[in-house]
C-alpha positions, 0 to 999 in steps of 0.5 A, spaced: 784 481 752 780 477 757 783 473 762 777 468 763 776 462 759 772 464 753 770 460 747 774 461 741 771 467 737 770 465 730 771 471 726 772 472 719 779 472 719 779 465 723 774 462 718 779 464 712 785 462 716 782 455 718 779 454 712 785 454 707 789 450 712 783 444 712 783 445 705 790 444 704 791 438 709 785 435 705 788 436 698 795 433 701 792 427 704 788 425 699 794 426 694 798 422 698 794 416 699 792 416 692 799 416 689 801 411 695 796 406 693 798 406 686 806 407 687 806 402 693 800 397 692 803 392 697 802 397 703 796 397 707 791 403 708 794 403 715 801 404 713 799 409 708 795 413 713 801 413 718 806 416 713 801 421 710 799 424 717 807 423 719 809 427 713 804 433 713 805 434 721 812 435 720 812 439 714 807 444 718 812 444 724 817 446 719 812 452 717 811 454 724 818 454 725 819 459 719 814 464 720 818 467 726 824 469 722 821 470 716 817 476 719 823 479 722 826 479 715 820 481 711 814 484 714 810 481 708 810 475 712 806 478 718 799 476 716 802 468 717 803 470 725 795 471 726 792 465 729 799 461 729 796 457 735 791 454 730 796 451 726 800 449 732 794 445 735 793 442 728 800 439 728 799 436 735 792 433 732 796 430 726 801 427 730 796 424 735 793 421 729 800 418 726 802 416 733 795 412 735 795 409 728 802 407 729 801 404 736 795 400 734 799 397 728 806 395 732 804 395 739 796 393 740 796 386 737 799 382 743 798 381 750 801 387 753 798 394 754 800 398 748 803 403 752 807 398 756 809 395 749 812 402 746 816 403 752 819 396 754 819 392 747 826 395 745 831 398 749 837 397 744 839 405 746 846 403 744 845 401 737 844 406 731 840 401 726 836 398 732 835 405 736 828 405 739 826 411 735 818 410 737 820 413 744 823 419 741 816 421 737 812 419 744 816 424 748 815 429 742 808 428 742 807 429 749 811 436 748 806 438 743 800 436 747 802 440 753 803 446 748 796 445 745 793 444 751 795 450 754 794 454 747 788 458 750 789 465 753 786 462 760 792 458 761 797 464 759 794 468 764 794 463 770 801 460 768 804 467 767 807 470 761 814 468 762 812 460 764 808 460 758 813 462 754 818 457 756 813 452 755 812 454 748 819 454 747 820 447 748 817 446 740 825 446 739 826 440 743 820 437 740 823 439 733 829 436 735 826 429 737 822 429 731 828 429 726 831 424 730 825 420 730 825 420 723 832 419 722 833 413 726 826 410 724 823 411 717 830 413 714 833 407 716 828 403 711 827 408 706 831 406 700 829 412 696 833 418 697 827 423 697 825 423 704 832 424 706 833 430 701 827 433 703 828 432 711 835 435 710 833 441 706 827 443 711 833 443 717 837 447 713 831 452 711 829 453 718 837 454 721 838 459 715 832 463 717 834 463 724 841 465 723 839 470 718 834 473 722 839 473 728 844 477 724 839 482 722 837 483 729 844 484 731 845 489 726 839 493 729 841 492 736 848 496 735 847 503 738 852 508 740 851 513 746 851 520 744 853 526 749 846 527 752 845 519 754 840 518 748 841 513 743 841 514 736 836 509 734 834 510 726 833 515 721 826 517 720 826 515 713 827 508 716 820 508 719 814 507 715 808 511 717 804 507 722 809 502 723 815 501 727 823 500 727 825 495 733 832 497 736 835 496 743 837 501 747 841 499 754 838 492 755 831 493 752 828 492 746 824 498 744 819 499 738 819 506 735 813 508 732 811 513 727 804 516 727 802 522 723 808 527 724 810 524 731 815 519 734 813 515 740 817 509 743 814 503 747 817 496 750 817 491 744 814 486 749 806 485 749 803 484 756 799 478 753 804 473 750 810 477 749 809 478 742 813 483 738 809 490 738 814 493 733 812 488 728 805 490 728 802 497 726 798 502 728 790 501 727 785 506 729 790 510 733 793 504 737 799 500 737 796 493 735 800 487 736 801 482 730 800 476 734 793 477 738 791 484 737 792 487 743 792 494 743 796 500 746 796 508 745 803 510 743 804 516 747 802 512 754 803 505 753 797 503 756 791 499 753 785 503 751 779 503 756 776 498 759 783 494 758 788 495 763 795 492 760 800 497 760 807 497 757 813 501 758 815 508 755 821 511 752 823 519 751 824 520 744 827 526 740 829 528 733 835 531 731 837 532 723 832 527 721 835 521 726 831 518 732 834 518 738 831 514 744 833 515 752 835 508 754 831 509 761 824 506 761 819 510 764 814 506 768 808 502 764 803 507 762 807 513 763 805 519 758 811 521 754 810 527 749 811 524 742 817 527 738 815 531 732 818 530 725 817 537 723 821 540 728 828 538 727 833 539 733 840 541 731 845 538 735 850 543 739 856 539 737 
């Protein structure tokens, strides 16, 4: 929970995560280069490297974009959220290597500066067949660079969470630019339909998962006020022990946690990065954000000492096995007595 620049703490989970990632990348690159040398003997080593680095980078970008909606559809994917920023930085490094090899092969053999050549050698923007697709990849690479360079908590703190979040939402712009980069570049010369099929399938998977997650959240957000201005949130049985159900009350996303025989509700938005607290779980008595491990006490919404982060809390009650949440958020850090599951308050209607 630091707000100053610190080196990455290489705990066991990070080492395993990055070890699996590095091993997978090595296997992919060696396999791609080996098969490429056999199937396309006339291709140069540089060309094969450009293709290998480009394909693995865009495959990993698809994986990154799928992690969020997958976690909202099935909690079993939540471990993939941990150290997702490591995956994003890896994508940038692969894309950078892809771009550098491409810049050297196509723009570094003349008398013009390679960057100048990239920006000026092709200006046929009105042509689909001859569109300067390299520029699209260059802009996407700049966006990935900004995201990778600001991935550390130091920048999150100094830029502020809203600005940091807007910057990193530009991943969708980079994704669109890269899809156009491949469609107007490699697909124009590729005779095999395999690449087009894989790219189309990737776009469909990403789009479908986001739409499915949005539909699930839309149904979750539906709520009707009762006679006491409390909103019905969910059934007690819908909440797994030490887990939460995310609902919308008023205009606020609320994480309703079940801990022991108690129900507590806090804001779903982590103070660190805006992470989804409701997708985390209670560890050692604290709500633990699934993104980076920030913790909050469920009764107060306050981080345990010596940390000072606080989120808003909400009043709750249990009526006939149903959890009700008051829509008015209390100031961050306000203690709220948890509703007791064992105490079944009967409605008076």
